[in-house]
C-alpha positions in Angstrom: 200.8 -71.0 103.4 200.9 -74.7 104.2 199.0 -74.1 107.5 196.4 -72.0 105.8 195.8 -74.7 103.2 195.4 -77.3 105.9 192.8 -75.2 107.6 190.9 -74.7 104.3 191.1 -78.5 103.7 189.4 -79.0 107.1 186.4 -76.9 106.1 184.5 -79.9 104.8 184.7 -81.6 108.2 182.8 -78.7 109.9 179.1 -78.3 110.6 177.9 -74.8 111.3 174.5 -73.5 112.4 173.5 -70.0 111.2 170.8 -68.3 113.3 169.3 -65.0 112.3 167.4 -62.8 109.8 166.9 -64.4 106.4 166.8 -61.9 103.5 166.0 -62.4 99.8 168.1 -60.1 97.6 166.4 -59.3 94.2 168.4 -57.7 91.4 166.7 -56.1 88.4 169.2 -55.4 85.6 168.5 -53.0 82.8 169.5 -49.9 80.8 168.6 -46.2 81.1 167.9 -44.4 77.8 165.7 -41.6 79.0 164.3 -39.5 81.9 160.7 -40.1 83.0 158.2 -37.4 81.9 156.4 -37.9 85.2 159.4 -36.9 87.5 163.1 -36.2 87.1 164.1 -39.8 87.5 165.7 -42.3 85.1 163.5 -44.9 83.4 165.2 -48.3 83.7 164.4 -50.7 80.8 164.5 -53.9 82.7 166.0 -56.9 81.0 166.7 -59.5 83.7 165.8 -60.4 87.2 167.8 -62.5 89.6 167.4 -63.7 93.2 170.1 -64.6 95.6 170.1 -65.4 99.4 171.0 -62.4 101.7 171.5 -61.8 105.4 171.7 -65.1 107.3 171.0 -66.9 104.1 174.0 -65.4 102.4 176.2 -66.4 105.4 174.9 -70.0 105.1 175.6 -69.9 101.3 179.2 -68.7 101.9 179.8 -71.5 104.4 178.4 -74.0 101.9 180.5 -72.8 98.9 183.6 -73.0 101.1 182.8 -76.6 101.7 181.2 -76.8 105.2 178.0 -78.6 106.2 175.4 -75.9 107.1 172.0 -75.6 108.8 170.0 -72.4 109.1 167.4 -71.2 111.6 165.1 -68.2 111.2 161.8 -66.9 110.0 160.1 -66.3 106.7 156.7 -65.1 105.7 153.9 -67.2 104.0 154.5 -65.8 100.6 156.1 -66.5 97.2 159.5 -65.0 98.3 159.6 -67.7 101.0 159.5 -70.4 98.3 162.3 -68.6 96.3 164.7 -68.3 99.2 164.1 -71.8 100.6 164.4 -73.4 97.2 167.7 -71.7 96.7 169.0 -72.8 100.1 167.9 -76.4 99.5 169.5 -76.4 96.1 172.8 -75.7 97.8 172.2 -78.6 100.2 171.6 -76.3 103.2 169.5 -77.8 106.0 166.4 -75.6 106.4 164.5 -77.6 109.0 165.0 -74.6 111.4 163.3 -72.1 109.2 159.7 -71.4 110.1 156.9 -69.5 108.4 155.0 -66.8 110.3 151.6 -65.5 109.3 151.3 -61.8 108.9 155.0 -61.3 108.2 156.9 -60.6 105.0 159.8 -62.6 103.9 162.4 -59.8 104.0 163.0 -58.6 100.4 165.6 -56.1 99.3 165.1 -55.1 95.6 168.0 -53.4 93.9 167.6 -51.9 90.4 170.8 -51.6 88.4 171.4 -49.7 85.1 174.6 -50.9 83.4 176.1 -52.1 86.6 175.2 -48.9 88.5 172.7 -49.2 91.3 169.9 -46.7 90.8 167.6 -47.4 93.8 166.9 -50.0 96.5 163.4 -50.9 97.8 163.1 -52.9 101.1 160.0 -54.9 102.1 160.5 -56.0 105.8 159.2 -56.3 109.3 161.4 -55.2 112.2 159.2 -56.2 115.1 160.1 -59.2 117.2 158.9 -62.6 116.0 156.0 -64.3 117.8 156.7 -66.2 121.0 155.5 -69.5 119.4 157.9 -69.0 116.5 160.8 -68.4 118.8 160.0 -71.5 120.8 160.1 -73.5 117.6 163.5 -72.2 116.7 164.8 -72.9 120.2 163.4 -76.4 120.1 165.1 -77.1 116.8 168.4 -75.8 118.1 168.2 -77.8 121.4 167.3 -81.0 119.5 170.3 -80.7 117.1 172.9 -78.6 118.9 175.4 -81.4 119.4 175.7 -81.8 115.7 177.3 -78.3 115.2 180.9 -77.2 115.7 179.9 -73.6 115.8 177.0 -71.1 115.7 176.9 -67.8 113.8 174.3 -65.3 115.0 173.4 -63.0 112.1 171.6 -60.0 113.5 170.2 -57.6 110.9 167.6 -56.2 113.3 164.6 -57.8 111.6 163.2 -59.4 114.8 164.7 -62.8 115.1 167.6 -62.0 117.5 166.6 -60.7 120.9 167.4 -61.3 124.6 165.1 -64.3 124.9 166.8 -66.2 122.1 170.3 -65.2 123.2 169.5 -66.2 126.8 169.2 -69.7 125.5 172.1 -69.7 123.0 174.9 -68.0 125.0 175.1 -70.6 127.9 175.8 -73.2 125.2 179.3 -71.8 124.9 180.1 -73.0 128.5 178.0 -76.1 128.6 179.0 -77.7 125.4 182.8 -77.8 125.4 183.2 -74.1 124.8 181.3 -74.1 121.5 182.2 -71.3 119.1 179.6 -68.6 119.0 180.2 -65.6 116.8 178.0 -62.6 116.0 177.7 -60.2 113.0 176.2 -57.5 115.1 173.4 -55.0 114.7 174.7 -51.6 115.9 171.8 -51.1 118.4 172.1 -54.5 120.1 175.7 -54.6 121.4 174.8 -55.2 125.0 173.1 -58.5 124.0 176.4 -60.1 122.8 178.1 -60.3 126.2 180.2 -63.5 126.4 180.2 -64.7 122.9 183.5 -65.9 121.3 183.8 -63.0 118.8 181.9 -60.3 117.0 182.7 -58.8 113.6 181.5 -55.1 113.6 182.3 -52.6 110.9 183.7 -49.2 111.6 180.3 -47.5 112.1 179.0 -50.3 114.3 182.2 -50.0 116.5 181.7 -46.3 116.7 178.1 -46.8 117.9 179.3 -49.3 120.5 181.7 -46.7 121.9 178.8 -44.2 122.1 176.7 -46.7 123.9 179.6 -47.4 126.4 179.9 -43.7 127.0 176.1 -43.4 127.7 176.3 -46.2 130.2 179.5 -45.0 131.8 178.7 -43.6 135.3 182.4 -43.4 136.3 183.3 -41.5 133.1 185.9 -44.2 132.2 185.1 -43.8 128.5 184.8 -40.0 128.4 188.1 -39.6 126.6 187.2 -42.1 123.8 186.3 -40.5 120.5 183.0 -41.2 118.8 184.6 -41.2 115.3 187.4 -43.8 114.7 189.8 -41.8 112.5 193.3 -42.7 113.6 194.9 -46.0 114.4 195.0 -45.0 118.0 191.3 -44.4 118.0 190.6 -47.8 116.5 193.0 -49.6 119.0 191.5 -47.9 122.1 187.9 -48.6 120.9 188.7 -52.2 120.0 190.1 -53.1 123.4 187.3 -51.2 125.2 184.5 -53.2 123.4 186.4 -56.4 123.8 186.7 -56.0 127.5 183.2 -54.6 128.1 181.6 -57.6 126.3 183.9 -60.2 127.7 184.9 -61.4 124.2 187.7 -63.7 123.2 188.2 -61.7 120.0 186.9 -58.7 118.1 187.4 -58.4 114.4 186.7 -54.8 113.2 186.2 -54.5 109.4 187.5 -51.2 108.0 186.6 -51.3 104.3 189.6 -50.3 102.1 191.8 -50.2 105.3 191.3 -53.9 105.8 190.6 -55.4 109.3 191.8 -55.1 112.8 191.9 -58.1 115.1 191.9 -57.7 118.9 192.3 -60.6 121.3 191.6 -60.8 125.1 195.3 -61.7 125.8 196.2 -58.2 124.7 197.3 -59.1 121.1 196.2 -56.9 118.3 197.0 -56.8 114.6 196.1 -54.6 111.6 195.5 -56.7 108.5 195.7 -54.6 105.2 193.0 -55.2 102.6 193.4 -58.0 100.1 190.9 -56.5 97.6 192.3 -56.2 94.1 189.1 -54.6 92.6 186.0 -53.3 94.3 182.7 -53.5 92.5 180.2 -54.1 95.3 180.6 -54.2 99.1 177.2 -55.7 99.8 177.5 -59.0 101.6 181.2 -58.5 102.4 180.4 -58.7 106.2 178.5 -62.0 105.6 181.6 -63.5 103.9 183.9 -62.2 106.7 182.0 -63.8 109.6 181.4 -67.0 107.6 185.1 -67.5 106.8 186.3 -66.4 110.2 184.0 -68.7 112.1 184.6 -71.7 109.8 188.3 -71.2 110.1 188.1 -71.2 113.9 186.0 -74.3 113.9 188.6 -75.9 111.6 191.5 -75.4 114.0 192.8 -72.0 113.0 194.1 -69.5 115.5 192.2 -66.2 115.6 194.9 -64.5 113.6 194.9 -67.2 110.9 191.1 -67.1 110.8 191.3 -63.3 110.4 193.7 -63.5 107.5 191.5 -66.0 105.7 188.5 -63.8 106.3 190.4 -60.9 104.9 191.3 -62.9 101.8 187.7 -64.0 101.3 186.3 -60.5 101.7 188.8 -59.2 99.2 187.4 -61.7 96.7 183.7 -61.1 97.2 183.9 -57.3 96.9 185.2 -57.9 93.4 181.9 -59.4 92.4 178.7 -57.5 91.5 175.8 -58.1 93.9 175.4 -60.3 96.9 177.9 -63.1 96.3 179.7 -66.0 97.9 183.3 -67.1 97.8 184.1 -70.6 96.4 186.7 -72.7 98.2 189.0 -72.9 95.1 188.9 -69.0 94.9 190.1 -68.8 98.4 192.9 -71.3 97.9 194.1 -69.5 94.7 194.1 -66.1 96.5 196.1 -67.5 99.4 198.7 -68.9 97.0 198.9 -65.6 95.1 
């Protein structure tokens, strides 16, 4: 416990850059009292609307509430939602100089409608095509100009067009060139091949299953033929974890397993299952963002990968007990560790 507290106390000394897809999460809260006469759907009597940062913005927000210094790089549209998300980030003292507006593109918006804390429907406004070359060049220029300020980089890939080979071809060599800088990825299930050589990735069960399917498709020697596409047993998870770890040349792989906790794999052959620390589960949205934020911040603060995984598990257990996209506060993490 003493070591974990020391790591958390070091959070305020760390500066992290988040690169990826910014999302604005909208929550419409109301009640249902009748069914629509137009179609067999509930009519939600809306009473309140709230906006919170999502995607890469939620990762940045989690880092900030845990005490770190944070900068974010990504793309937004030229619309009102851009103003909302940037205003929220700046209010939390997050550096937004690396966020650029692109004409003809939406600021990604996910609208969730809740009736008495039960989600009724979600509506997404987004573009998934790659960002323009000029926009990408501006992001790379911002990173190259400020890279030495950062102790670690988090790549948040939601598949909305920011993360691609061109951007990663610039980012990944930084790990070798700048004192083995920490680079972690919250992966998109279709992009696994792009993450070769990063420090660590944090896929969930489904994303890990898709990674195994990809390996089997690329496997000309049938080395992965015996691997199952569905990770059901502990043996399935362990075999898949080490296979992905080795194929992508990672230092560590942290697989999130929902109510079963997390499973850490390291390139020295070490593995450890970490049971969930969730006491109550209200909403799992954003739990992956909290996981990678805490895991990376802990590594940059001097934690071993196992210590970082335990802290990430504690943090995820806190955030799923909150309704909506949420962040973990540093004091909440300390209290949970002491409990």
